[in-house]
Each structure stands twice: as C-alpha cells, then as structure tokens.
VEXLUMSE-67101 format. One record per residue (C-alpha): residue in three letters; y, x, z. Coordinates in steps of 0.2 Angstrom, whole numbers, plus 5000, padded with zeros to 4 digits. Layout:
<kolfis>
AlaYXZ ...
</kolfis>
This chain:
<kolfis>
Unk592462915676 Unk592262795661 Unk593662675657 Unk592562525661 Unk592062595678 Unk593862635682 Unk594362455678 Unk592962385689 Unk593462495704 Unk595262435702 Unk594762255701 Unk593762275717 Unk595262365725 Unk596362215722 Unk594962085727 Unk594662035709 Unk592862045702 Unk592262105685 Unk591161955684 Unk591461775688 Unk591761765707 Unk590761645718 Unk591561485723 Unk592761495738 Unk593561365748 Unk595061295739 Unk596761325746 Unk597661165752 Unk598761085740 Unk600361135749 Unk599761315749 Unk599461305730 Unk601061225727 Unk601961365737 Unk601061505728 Unk601561425711 Unk603361395716 Unk603461575722 Unk602761645706 Unk603861545695 Unk605461605705 Unk604861785704 Unk604761765685 Unk606361675683 Unk607361795694 Unk606661945683 Unk605862025698 Unk604062015690 Unk603462135677 Unk601862075670 Unk601362225660 Unk601662345675 Unk600762225688 Unk599262205676 Unk599062395674 Unk599162415693 Unk597962265697 Unk596762335684 Unk596562165675 Unk597262065661 Unk598061895664 Unk598161755651 Unk599861705656 Unk601361775666 Unk601261635678 Unk599361675682 Unk599861855685 Unk601261815696 Unk600161695706 Unk598861825708 Unk600261935715 Unk600961805727 Unk599161775734 Unk598561955735 Unk599862085733 Unk601462015741 Unk600962025759 Unk600562205757 Unk602262245749 Unk601362305733 Unk602662335719 Unk602662215704 Unk604062295695 Unk604362475692 Unk606162465698 Unk605762375714 Unk604962445730 Unk604762295742 Unk604162405756 Unk605762505756 Unk606962355756 Unk607962315772 Unk606962225786 Unk607562055783 Unk607062055765 Unk605362145768 Unk604962005780 Unk605361865768 Unk604361955754 Unk602861975765 Unk602861785768 Unk603161745750 Unk604861665754 Unk605561705737 Unk607061595738 Unk607661695753 Unk607361855744 Unk608361805729 Unk609761745740 Unk609861915748 Unk609762005732 Unk611161905725 Unk612361955740 Unk613662085738 Unk612762175752 Unk611262205739 Unk612362345732 Unk612262445748 Unk610462505747 Unk609262575734 Unk608062445727 Unk606862585722 Unk607062775717 Unk607362715700 Unk608662585703 Unk610062615716 Unk611562495714 Unk612662625723 Unk612562735707 Unk613262595697 Unk615162575693 Unk615962415696 Unk616062385677 Unk614162405676 Unk613862255687 Unk613662085679 Unk613961925690 Unk612862005704 Unk611662155706 Unk610062045703 Unk610761985686 Unk611062165682 Unk609362215687 Unk608462075678 Unk609362105661 Unk609262295662 Unk608962365645 Unk607362465644 Unk608162605634 Unk609662625645 Unk609862765658 Unk609362705675 Unk610462715691 Unk609362845700 Unk609462855719 Unk609263045717 Unk609663105700 Unk609263285702 Unk609863325684 Unk608763185676 Unk609163055664 Unk607762925664 Unk607462755655 Unk606262615660 Unk605262635644 Unk605062825647 Unk604462795665 Unk603562635667 Unk601862675658 Unk601662835668 Unk602062765685 Unk600862615681 Unk599462735677 Unk599762845692 Unk599862685703 Unk598162625696 Unk597362785700 Unk598062785717 Unk597362605720 Unk595662665716 Unk595862815728 Unk596562705742 Unk595162585740 Unk593862715744 Unk594862745761 Unk594862555765 Unk593062515760 Unk591862495775 Unk590362605775 Unk589462485786 Unk588862305786 Unk588262185799 Unk586962105788 Unk585362195784 Unk585562265767 Unk583762315764 Unk583162245747 Unk581362205743 Unk580662385740 Unk578862335738 Unk578962375720 Unk579662545724 Unk578262575737 Unk576962515725 Unk577562645712 Unk577562775725 Unk575762725731 Unk575162755713 Unk576062915711 Unk575363085715 Unk576563185726 Unk576563375723 Unk575663485735 Unk575363675737 Unk574063745748 Unk574763825763 Unk576463745760 Unk577063585767 Unk577863455756 Unk579263425769 Unk580063535782 Unk580963435796 Unk582263535805 Unk582763475822 Unk583963575833 Unk583863545852 Unk584863605867 Unk584363555885 Unk583363405878 Unk581763425888 Unk581763245894 Unk582463165878 Unk581663235862 Unk579863175863 Unk580163005855 Unk581063095841 Unk579663225839 Unk578363085839 Unk579262985825 Unk579063145814 Unk577263175818 Unk576862985816 Unk577562975798 Unk576462895785 Unk576763055775 Unk575863185785 Unk576163335775 Unk577563395785 Unk578063535796 Unk579263505811 Unk580363655814 Unk581163635831 Unk582563765835 Unk582963785853 Unk584863825854 Unk584763925870 Unk584163785882 Unk584163815901 Unk583263655906 Unk581363685902 Unk581563635884 Unk580663795878 Unk579063745889 Unk579063575881 Unk579063655864 Unk577663765868 Unk576563615873 Unk577063525858 Unk576563665846 Unk574863685855 Unk574563495853 Unk575063495835 Unk575063645823 Unk576363555812 Unk577663595826 Unk578463765824 Unk579663805839 Unk580963935836 Unk582164005849 Unk583964065847 Unk585564105857 Unk586663955861 Unk587763955846 Unk587863765841 Unk587063645830 Unk587563725814 Unk586863895819 Unk585263805825 Unk585063715809 Unk585263875799 Unk583963955809 Unk582863815805 Unk583263815786 Unk582864005786 Unk581063975792 Unk580763805783 Unk579363825770 Unk579263645763 Unk579763585745 Unk580963455753 Unk582063475768 Unk582463335780 Unk583463335796 Unk583263235813 Unk584263255829 Unk583263255845 Unk583963095851 Unk583462985836 Unk581862915829 Unk581362885811 Unk580462735805 Unk578662775801 Unk578762745782 Unk580462835779 Unk579863005773 Unk578462935762 Unk579762815754 Unk581162925751 Unk580163085746 Unk579162975734 Unk580762905726 Unk581463075724 Unk579863135716 Unk579762995704 Unk581562995699 Unk581863175699 Unk583163175713 Unk583763335721 Unk584463245736 Unk584363065743 Unk584862975759 Unk584262815767 Unk585062675778 Unk585462705796 Unk585262555808 Unk586662575821 Unk586262485837 Unk587562445851 Unk587962315864 Unk589262245852 Unk587962205839 Unk586962295825 Unk587662365809 Unk586962465795 Unk587662625787 Unk587362595769 Unk588562645756 Unk588262705738 Unk589562835734 Unk589763005727 Unk590863165730 Unk592563065728 Unk592062945741 Unk591463085753 Unk593063175751 Unk593863025760 Unk592562965772 Unk590763015776 Unk589362885772 Unk587863005773 Unk587063025790 Unk586063185792 Unk584663095800 Unk584362995784 Unk584563145772 Unk583163235762 Unk583563375750 Unk582563495739 Unk582363665748 Unk583163765734 Unk584663645733 Unk584863665752 Unk584863855750 Unk586163835735 Unk587363735746 Unk587363885759 Unk586763795775 Unk587863735788 Unk589663795793 Unk589463875810 Unk591263875813 Unk591263685815 Unk590863605831 Unk590863425825 Unk590863335808 Unk589563455803 Unk588563325793 Unk590063275783 Unk590463455778 Unk588663485772 Unk588663315763 Unk590263365753 Unk589663535749 Unk587963465744 Unk588763335733 Unk589663475723 Unk587963545719 Unk586863375717 Unk587563205722 Unk586363125734 Unk585662955729 Unk585462805741 Unk583662745743 Unk583662575751 Unk582462615765 Unk582962615784 Unk582762785790 Unk583262785808 Unk583762675822 Unk585262755830 Unk585862695847 Unk587762705849 Unk588062735867 Unk589162835879 Unk587962985880 Unk589163115884 Unk587963255879 Unk588063205861 Unk589263305850 Unk590163145844 Unk590663115862 Unk590863295868 Unk591963375854 Unk593663325847 Unk593863195834 Unk595063305825 Unk593663405818 Unk593563275804 Unk595263345798 Unk594563525798 Unk593163465787 Unk594263365775 Unk595563495774 Unk594363635770 Unk593563545757 Unk595163485749 Unk595863655749 Unk594363755744 Unk594963915752 Unk593564015742 Unk594363965726 Unk596163985732 Unk595664165737 Unk594864205721 Unk596464155711 Unk597664255721 Unk597964385707 Unk598664235696 Unk600064205708 Unk601764235701 Unk602664385708 Unk604464335714 Unk604064145714 Unk604364045730 Unk603363895733 Unk604163765744 Unk602763665752 Unk603163485759 Unk601963365767 Unk602463185767 Unk601663035775 Unk602162855770 Unk603962895767 Unk604862945751 Unk606762935755 Unk606863085767 Unk605663185756 Unk606663155740 Unk608263215749 Unk607263365755 Unk606763405737 Unk608563375731 Unk609363495743 Unk608063635739 Unk608463615721 Unk610363615724 Unk610363755736 Unk609063875728 Unk609963925712 Unk609564095705 Unk607764095712 Unk606164055704 Unk605663905715 Unk604263775713 Unk604063635725 Unk602363555730 Unk602363395739 Unk600863325747 Unk600763135747 Unk599663135763 Unk598762975761 Unk600262855761 Unk600162675758 Unk600162615740 Unk602062565738 Unk602562725747 Unk601562835735 Unk602262745720 Unk603962765727 Unk603762955729 Unk603062965712 Unk604662885705 Unk605762985716 Unk605163145709 Unk604663095692 Unk605163215678 Unk605663365688 Unk604963515680 Unk604763625695 Unk604063485707 Unk602263425708 Unk601463305720 Unk599663335727 Unk598963165731 Unk597763165746 Unk596663015748 Unk596863005767 Unk598063075780 Unk597563255782 Unk598963275795 Unk600263405795 Unk599063555794 Unk597863485781 Unk599363415770 Unk600263585771 Unk598663675767 Unk598363565752 Unk600063595745 Unk599763785747 Unk598163775738 Unk599063695723 Unk600563815723 Unk600763975713 Unk602064085722 Unk601764245731 Unk602964185744 Unk602864015752 Unk603963915763 Unk603263775773 Unk604563645775 Unk604463475784 Unk604963325773 Unk606263275787 Unk607363425783 Unk608863465772 Unk609163645767 Unk610963715767 Unk611863825754 Unk611264005755 Unk609663965765 Unk608364055755 Unk608964235751 Unk609064285770 Unk607264235772 Unk606664335758 Unk607664485763 Unk606864495780 Unk605164475773 Unk605364645764 Unk604964725781 Unk603064745781 Unk603164725800 Unk603864545798 Unk602464425797 Unk603664275794 Unk605464215794 Unk606164055801 Unk607863995796 Unk609063925810 Unk608563745812 Unk609863625817 Unk609863445823 Unk610763315814 Unk612263345825 Unk612263525820 Unk611663585837 Unk610163705837 Unk608463625836 Unk607563795835 Unk608063975835 Unk606364045837 Unk604964005849 Unk604864095866 Unk603664095880 Unk604764095896 Unk603364145908 Unk601664215908 Unk600364085903 Unk601463945899 Unk601763855882 Unk603063915870 Unk604763825868 Unk606163825855 Unk607463945860 Unk609263885862 Unk608763705858 Unk610363595860 Unk611563735860 Unk612963765848 Unk612463845831 Unk613663985835 Unk612564045849 Unk611164085837 Unk612164245830 Unk611864325847 Unk609964325845 Unk609964375826 Unk609064545829 Unk607764475841 Unk605864485838 Unk604764335841 Unk602864305844 Unk603064135835 Unk604164025825 Unk604063845820 Unk603263785804 Unk604663655801 Unk605363785790 Unk604563955789 Unk604364085775 Unk602664185774 Unk601764295762 Unk600464195752 Unk599164325754 Unk599164325772 Unk599164135773 Unk597564135762 Unk596664265774 Unk597064155789 Unk596563995780 Unk598163915783 Unk598563805798 Unk597063755808 Unk596763565805 Unk595963545823 Unk597763515829 Unk598463345824 Unk600363365820 Unk600763495834 Unk600463675839 Unk599663725823 Unk601163825818 Unk601163925835 Unk599263955833 Unk599464025816 Unk600864145821 Unk599764205835 Unk598264225824 Unk599264325811 Unk599964435825 Unk598164465832 Unk597564515814 Unk599064625808 Unk600264655823 Unk602064645819 Unk603264505823 Unk604264355817 Unk606064335815 Unk607464205814 Unk608764225800 Unk610164145809 Unk611264145793 Unk609964035784 Unk610263855790 Unk609163705788 Unk609463535796 Unk607963455804 Unk607963275808 Unk606563305820 Unk605063185822 Unk605563055809 Unk603763045802 Unk602762895808 Unk601562945822 Unk602163125823 Unk602063135842 Unk600563045847 Unk599463195850 Unk600563305860 Unk599363315876 Unk597763335865 Unk598563475855 Unk599163565870 Unk597363555877 Unk596663635861 Unk597963775861 Unk597663815880 Unk595763825878 Unk595963945863 Unk597364055870 Unk597264045888 Unk597464225895 Unk598164285879 Unk599764195877 Unk601364305875 Unk602764315888 Unk603764315898 Unk605164325884 Unk606664335896 Unk607464455885 Unk607864325872 Unk608864225884 Unk609764375890 Unk610264415873 Unk611064245871 Unk611964275888 Unk610864155897 Unk609664165912 Unk608364055919 Unk608863985936 Unk607263885938 Unk605763845927 Unk605363665927 Unk604063575916 Unk603863405907 Unk602763265913 Unk601263285901 Unk599563365903 Unk599663545900 Unk601563545904 Unk602763635893 Unk604163735901 Unk605863655903 Unk606963795911 Unk608663765919 Unk609763885910 Unk611463965917 Unk612664085910 Unk611964265914 Unk612664365928 Unk612964555929 Unk612764665914 Unk611964515903 Unk613564405905 Unk614464385888 Unk616264355889 Unk617564325903 Unk617464135900 Unk616364025889 Unk617363915878 Unk616763765870 Unk617863715855 Unk617663535850 Unk617763515831 Unk618263345824 Unk617263385808 Unk615663295804 Unk614063385805 Unk613163445790 Unk613663515773 Unk615163395772 Unk615863455788 Unk615563635782 Unk616963605769 Unk618263525781 Unk619763635784 Unk619563605803 Unk617863695802 Unk618663855795 Unk620063835807 Unk619063825822 Unk617863965816 Unk619364085815 Unk619964035832 Unk618264065839 Unk618164235832 Unk619964275839 Unk619364215856 Unk617864325855 Unk618964475850 Unk619964435866 Unk618364465877 Unk617864285878 Unk616164195874 Unk616664055862 Unk615663925853 Unk616063765843 Unk615263585843 Unk615463455829 Unk615863275830 Unk614463185839 Unk613963335849 Unk615463355861 Unk614563305876 Unk612763375873 Unk611863425890 Unk612063615886 Unk613963595888 Unk613663605907 Unk613663795907 Unk615463805898 Unk616963865908 Unk618263795896 Unk618263635886 Unk619463655872 Unk619763495862 Unk620563525845 Unk621363355843 Unk621263275826 Unk620363105822 Unk619163135837 Unk619763075854 Unk619363215866 Unk618763195884 Unk618863305899 Unk617263375906 Unk617163385925 Unk617063555933 Unk617863645918 Unk619563695913 Unk620063565900 Unk621263615887 Unk621963495873 Unk622763565858 Unk623463425846 Unk623563495829 Unk623563325819 Unk623563135820 Unk624763135835 Unk624962945833 Unk623262925840 Unk623563025856 Unk623962925871 Unk624762965888 Unk623162935897 Unk622263055886 Unk623563195890 Unk623363155908 Unk621563195908 Unk621763375903 Unk622363525913 Unk623263615899 Unk624063525884 Unk624763605868 Unk625463535853 Unk625863595835 Unk627563515835 Unk629063565846 Unk629863395845 Unk628263295849 Unk627863415863 Unk629563385871 Unk629463195869 Unk627763185877 Unk628263305891 Unk629663185895 Unk628563035894 Unk627063095903 Unk627863215916 Unk626563345910 Unk627063515903 Unk626563495884 Unk626763665877 Unk627163715859 Unk625763805850 Unk625863795831 Unk624463795819 Unk623863975813 Unk623264085799 Unk621964215798 Unk622764375791 Unk621064445787 Unk620964315774 Unk622764275770 Unk623764435766 Unk624964465753 Unk624564565737 Unk625364735735 Unk626664735730 Unk626764555724 Unk625764415718 Unk626464435701 Unk625864615700 Unk624064585708 Unk622964695697 Unk621464605688 Unk620564765689 Unk620464745708 Unk618664695709 Unk618764595725 Unk620264505720 Unk619664465703 Unk617964405708 Unk618564295721 Unk620064215711 Unk619664055702 Unk619664085683 Unk621064025671 Unk622464055683 Unk624064125675 Unk624564255688 Unk626264225696 Unk626564065685 Unk625463915690 Unk625963775701 Unk624463735712 Unk623963595724 Unk622363605734 Unk621863445743 Unk620963275740 Unk621663115733 Unk621762995747 Unk620762845747 Unk622362735746 Unk622962835731 Unk623562995724 Unk624663115733 Unk626563085730 Unk626963275728 Unk625663295714 Unk626263145704 Unk628063195706 Unk627663365700 Unk626863295684 Unk628363185682 Unk629463335683 Unk628463415669 Unk627663555679 Unk625963625674 Unk625063575690 Unk623263645694 Unk622363535706 Unk620863565716 Unk620063425727 Unk618963265726 Unk619463095719 Unk620763155707 Unk619763105691 Unk620562935689 Unk622362985694 Unk622863135684 Unk622463205666 Unk620863305665 Unk621663465660 Unk622563465677 Unk621063435688 Unk620163605691 Unk618763545702 Unk618263445717 Unk617963595729 Unk618663765731 Unk617763885742 Unk618763945757 Unk618564125752 Unk619464085735 Unk620964005743 Unk621864165748 Unk621664245730 Unk622264085723 Unk623764075734 Unk624264255730 Unk624064235712 Unk624964065710 Unk626764045706 Unk627063905718 Unk625963815731 Unk626263625733 Unk626063545751 Unk626263375758 Unk625963295775 Unk625263135781 Unk626663015785 Unk626363025804 Unk626163215804 Unk627863225795 Unk628763105806 Unk628163195822 Unk628563365816 Unk626763435813 Unk626763575800 Unk625163575789 Unk624063725791 Unk624063755772 Unk625863815774 Unk625463955787 Unk624064015775 Unk625064015759 Unk626564105767 Unk625364235775 Unk624664265757 Unk626464295751 Unk626564135741 Unk628064025737 Unk627863845745 Unk628663685741 Unk628363535753 Unk628963365758 Unk630263365772 Unk629563395790 Unk630563395806 Unk630663575812 Unk630063665796 Unk631663755794 Unk631663815812 Unk629963895810 Unk630063965792 Unk631863955786 Unk632063965768 Unk630264025765 Unk629763845762 Unk630763735751 Unk630763545753 Unk631163415740 Unk631663235740 Unk631763185721 Unk630863225705 Unk632363325700 Unk632263435715 Unk630463465711 Unk630863515693 Unk632263635699 Unk631163715712 Unk629663725700 Unk630663825687 Unk630164015688 Unk631864065682 Unk632564025699 Unk631164075710 Unk631864245716 Unk633564165721 Unk632764025730 Unk631164105738 Unk631664285739 Unk631164435731 Unk629364505731 Unk629764625744 Unk630664485755 Unk629164375753 Unk627964515758 Unk628964555774 Unk628964375778 Unk627064365775 Unk626864505787 Unk627964415800 Unk626964255798 Unk625364355801 Unk626064435817 Unk626764285825 Unk625664145819 Unk623864225818 Unk622364155827 Unk622364315837 Unk624064265843 Unk623564095847 Unk621964155856 Unk623064265867 Unk624164125872 Unk622664015876 Unk621764145886 Unk623264185896 Unk623564005900 Unk621863985906 Unk621864135916 Unk623464085925 Unk622763905928 Unk621163975935 Unk622164105946 Unk623163965953 Unk621563885958 Unk621363755945 
</kolfis>
C-alpha cells in the first residue's frame, strides 16, 4: 500500500477527508466554545502530544490548537489516546466518564489529586513506580514535564529501560496501522441509497466490443446447486435463460433432493438444451458447486442460488467489462430487499477487507474458469460462510473488481431452508480463522520449528493489564527455558491495542499478532500458533498468572509418547482448585472440572490419573499434533473448543491427557469481556458432534481423591452440565480417619507462598497425614468455601485471621500469634482451644471458663536437624549441604537475622547488633533504607535454605512482636534454629527459660548483645557442640510437628468419643 493511499485510509478512519469536505451544519457557538476551551486546557495541562496525535490521525495540522480541537470533537468520546503516556480508556471510571464528555477541567482536577498516584496512566507511565522525590508538586506536573530521554516509570518493567523518545514514533506508527485495520471492520458494506452510477458508457463500449466465442464451448457456465427446491427454483432458472447474453450453459446440481426436484430438472433440460442437470448425494452446497465446476465448460464461471433472480443485463454487462478490462474476476451489486427497507451490497475492497468482513456475494460473482480451478473450488467442510471463504481464496489469486451493475434482487426473509438461517453463525469464525492461520503454510514450515523451544500462546481481547501480568509471570517463572510468547490482539478497540503494544514493547521474546476482528478464543489461539516457532506450545489464557516451577513438570510428562497433552493445576484467585483435569461423571453427559473449589492439597491425590480431556486455559501440546488437528475448531465461541480438541486428538492417536499437580497456574476465570455468552450454543454444537461417543463415567477420579458422587445434579442451561453432590468416600476408597481443614491466615498467590505460616501449616498437614488423617489447608479468603461441608475437623491456625466455627464439625482453635486479637467470644465458639503460651492459656482459661490447653509452636526435624558433629565442622564437601546453603557464609562465625523490616521501622535487635559492632547478615524485605548494603544479603531466602543457614551460622538473632513477647508466645524461628543445633539470641519472652533453659540467651542492652555475640564465649554460654546437638535432638522429639499432630488427633478422638 502506497504512503498516499495509507494516509487517505487513515483520514477516512478518523472522519477526515483527503479533499475539501462538503459543508456541514455548524456547531452552535456554545459547542464551539466548549471544544476550544477543552482543547486549550488539554494543551496547557500537557495532556496533548501533537506529533503523536497527528501520526495516529493520519493528517497534519497547522497549529497545536487545531489538532487538539480535532481530537476533542472526533477522538475524545472514543477514549482514543492523544499522548503516548496516557491511555484514557484504562483510567478509573470517574475519569473515563469525564474524558468521554470532554469535561477536561474535571479530568485535570482528578489527575492533580494524590489519588492519581495509585493507578497506572498507561503501560509507560505508572506513578506507583516513582519515588517520592521524583514527584514535583503533583503527578500531573511530573507527567507534563517528563524529559523525553529520561527512563519511564513502567507499569511492568520486565527488565526494560525505555524512554519516550525511543518508544513514541514506533507506537504512533503501529497505532496508525491499526486505525486503518479497525476502519475496515467498522465500514459498512451496504448503503440504503442506490449506488448505481450511469453505466451507459460502459454498456456502449460493451455493445461495440466483440466477445470471445468458441464453437461448441459456451461463454459462461452458470453453476446452480439445488436441494429440495422443486417449487422454488423456476424463477432463478428463468432469470438465467432470459439473460441478454445468451451464450450460457446452466449447470444445475441436484444435491440429493427427495421432493421431485430431479423431475423438474429433466423437464427443464428437455425444454432448453442449455440446461445441464447433474445429480449427487446430499453433501452440501460446497460439494454440489464443486460437482458443477467439474462439469462446467464455459470461459467464465458464474454462480446463482436457486432462490435468487438475476437482472437480465447482469451477465452481458459484467462479462463485457471483464473482457474489455482483462479482469480475471469481478462482482456486481446486490439489491437487498426486506420489510425494514432496501439496501445495496456495494463495497469496493480487496483481500485485506475480505479478511475482516465479506463484501462479495456469490450470486454477483463471475470468474474466469482457469482462475476458479486455480482457487481449488469450495471447501466442503464448511456448512456456512462458504462464499466468504471462496472469495478470500480467490482474492489471493486474483482480486475481484467491482462492476457497478445490479446483479440480483435478494429477498432477506425468514426462509428457514436457507443456509443463513439453518446453520450456526459461528461458521464465520471458522472461515476467518482458517484464512488467517493458513494451515497449509503452517504445515509446510513445520521443519523450521526450533527443537526445545516452548511457544506460549496468549489470546487477548480489549484488555492489556491482565495480559501484561500474564506475560510478566511467564518471563519471571520460566528461567532456564527457551521460551517465546506470542500474544494475539484479538480485534481489540483502538486504545486497548495501543496499550497492549506499549505494555509489551521492546521485549525480545514477545510478539503480538494483530487480528483485525475478534476471532474468538479458538481463532485467536490458532493465529498465535501460526505465528509461533516452538516444537512445544502452551496455550495460556490471558487471565492467568503462572507460578514458580510451572513449566518443567509439563515438559517432563510430555516425554511419554502416550501423553497427548499436559495441564498444570489451575487455581482460583483464592488458591482453591479451578481445574485438576476434566472428567465425565456419567455416560453421555458433559465434562466438568475435577475438584473445582477444593483445597489445592487435594490435587496431589490425583496426580497419577489419566484424563480424556483437560482445559485449554493452560495446556502444553506438541506442535506437530496441533497442526494435524488444525488447532481448535472455531465453530465453538469461547467454550468447549478445548474438550473437542482433546477428544479429536484421542480419536486420532489414542493415549491420554495428564495434570501436573506440581505445576501451578492461577486462573482469574472469565475476566475477558463476553466470555460466557455462548455457553448453551457451544454445548449444543458439542453434543451434536460427540453424542454417543463421549467418555465416562470417570468415577475412578473421584475415588482417587477420596470422594464419591452422592447425587448427580445439573445446571439450568440447555444441554445441562453435571453438578454432582460430592461426599467423602466410604469403605475402601475412604482416605484418612478424619478430614482436617486447616485454615491458613496467609494470602493466596505467590506472596502467600513465602509466608512462614504457609510452610508451618504444610508441615503440620503432612504430620497429620502421617497420623492416618486426611488433611488439607485453605488460604485467607477461602476458609468457608462450599467444599468445606465435607470436612470433619475445622482447625483454625490463629494469626491475623479471625477464625470461625463451622456447624457440624469438630472445631479446633490453635492460637500461635497475635493473641491480642483473640476475644473471649471467639474462644467460646470452638470445641477445642490450644495456645502456644503457657501463661496466656492459663489466663484465658480462667477468664472464659474454657480449658485452653498449651500447645507450643513446632519444628520439622526432616528440615531442621543438627549437622554432624557440629555446625562449625559441617563439611562443604557435603553436596546437599553446600548446594542449599547461601553463599558467602563464614561457617560457625556469622551472626544472622532472617525476617522483614517492619513497615513502622527496622527491627530493634538488628540495629542493636550493628551498634554492638557485630557483623550481622540480614535476609528479608524492606531493609535497604535501614542498614548498610554489605549487611543486607537479600529480600527473600527460600525455605529449603533456612536449615543449612541455621546450621552454618555462629548465632541466630530472633525477636518478637511486642504483643507476642508480652503474652509469652515464643516465635517459631527459635524452634527451627534450635532443632538445627544453632545458638540463639532473643529479646526476653515470658516462659522462654522454662521451655528451652539456657539454649536461648536473652539480652536487654547493647552491651549484653556484644558479649553474647563474641565467639570466644560461645561454648561457655551456649554449651559445647555435643551439648547443642543433644539439645537439638530433644527439641526435635518434643516439639516436632509429628508430636503436635499426635496431640491434636488424640484430642479430637477423645472429644468425638465423648459425643462432641
């Protein structure tokens, strides 16, 4: 496309004109004044970038004010961007509404508020990434005066450093191209006014021209498919035979009619030798047309359906024009007649336009015979949108030209026998997807795919924030793998496409495939696949966030040739299971997500199960098998396409699908706009295709999880999906004596994975399982999910979260921290109450009249065990020890603290240790502004490195929250450190000496800390290596999670035995 043509198209897209526009009614003076004032305020506030907007709008403006006025009048209501650092469509609702109505003063007022620092203005400008010192008087002032060569505060940095000068031109160029594409989607293919120009000159040229003729060969072959049209097709036939161009043959193909159509055709053939009837089995319109093409002998091929009528001069005019101008293909105008009023299908466009929407009706198309053969006929797999598919493939060979003659009068009515009324509208997505993906080309390039590369394929529609986060987590959590990411922008609105471009700009392993219209999930995913290069692909929803270690388990399982594909464990945002595979609970019913709503711990029970299908929200597949299957079937609109693909793959190769329960992905399900509108439609398509061949019943999967179906219910939609009532399994399938639900106060997601509570509860859960129990945990926000109704024991680990009793269960409260938050009423709700402090337990027993039992915190001897014979003599040659231990530790000498600096300030024990001159090594977040850099070793220390660190260190420092210390709650870190054989210095806590004696030394002053931190006195103060080892073994025996689990199980059994 030439530059002049590109600019013309951009101008039309924005409502501008390359030539002087005709006069239009002037706006009122008030409106003009408002537009002018709004434009001036945008400029003055620094919210308008003339160069950027001019590039997007595709025109030059004489002044900045004119450009801004143009934007206010034409672009502002659509939230179009006018500055590369501002995406109006992604701003908070109150600002978007003001922007839409050009209430610029309100916008400026909002952007000057302190609250404007709490959200991203665009992917390239996020005030939350700015330090306080970077802000001028307000964020808007900072925005307006931003140096174009200064590094931008990116919403998602992903290792990039970008400047406005480096980004602006590229973003503007891409945005301008997108505007042209989006215009093709918006432009109407019809008009209510008759578009027919005076073609008398053309007809006169044709009249004086000599059309080619071959003796024994007609000039035009007209192909007409018919099926049960005995009473309808005669007007169509007459319209062909009555053409002013008489050198025609009419090839009528009977597609297996049963209504007497064949008799009518014989009569027509006897009456006019130009009629050539053919018969075939009922295989559809494409097959019938292909039969006709195979028998057509004319130089030109035309098509007419049996319920339409040509105007008498159509063939003469269009064939004459093609002959005179040397055209290989041409199409005329269609007159659309309906009760709502007449319209004309008349649009002059080419291949790029056809790849968005069709504008060529087969009844108005004429093509040279050799070109029709080169195109390859009609796709017989299609049941609708056949014309569109043929037109696209034709345009790849020879773009048809519009000849301004009305070809046919088409009645738009409710004739249910028409394909347009009989077949699903989603066939348009099949046609568009197939022609955008070009599976033949993809298949021919399979040898070029990179071995060992994983292509992560993400379709996105009108959204960039979740998509950017999905990309960010893939990049963060896929280190060590050759990973590329292909994102399909699935026909998003202008500002969303530009936002996505900015969000992913400059990432070397990330590409965006821009679709001109929404191809839906199947088509968007297929397009991303067609643009990928890996021999393994992972289809991934844009509303997902992968977790550490997510990829390798998928690849490991794909090594088995019987495994067709692998799904990670999908979790909801609250960390309960969204999908652990797809099961069919009864014969002939739809599939359902296994263990939806259950604890993620339940997934481990089904890790070895084989599945007939999995979900495509996240699934790893072999690229070669995806190509052979031609990807997802776009007949489905955002649902069931994944199950369909799985069943087709099984039908082709056998094998099965698996779920890698140790690979975790969070799925914020159904966040994409319009995601669930077609559920009933998709189910109907699926049922029609797979009725009688669906898998099931998959009751073994439930049994493996310790569950059984008590009753199989359904939802309320057509073709209902199963909604089983699940109970704990009985008999030999029952898992564990009691089912324990442990309530974890940690947040869901990766942040909560790092909480000490999460590791603590995981160890307790394992200890309960070792005691013959079925134990799972639930994070904050999921403590009362519906699946907890099957639990026997509700164990609340009390921290920041207030715990609640569950009716019908044995309710156990274990207070291990934040005792100041626990009330007497809370204690009264529970059947059994434990506390990790002897003094607090005694006081609360006295106050409430309840038996609050003492149960200290615990340690895991499998992780925290002493070295042999002492930490000082731990051998660096011990591979497991050396690999796990953080680097740079002076064995037996360093003073170590592990924990975050509190939001209110640094921890006193660390600052006192530094004041005492101790060489403290600190791990934990938020220490950067409090201690010298040489003492801060990192923000996070993996849990598996804690024990080696404790064993290797000279002394471990520990402190307590003031409330914990005051109420005698001993920190869990002390139990772990002592079990590892470490020396521990702590602030004073009531009861500490009673539990650990001299194993833990407390300090009150900096001088105390200096003395305790001197290695020369350690043996005298903390005991010899052998004494500390014996003490470690004692702590492991008395304070292990196994010991705590025994106590809890015994208490629950006793309570249950007494009749609750």
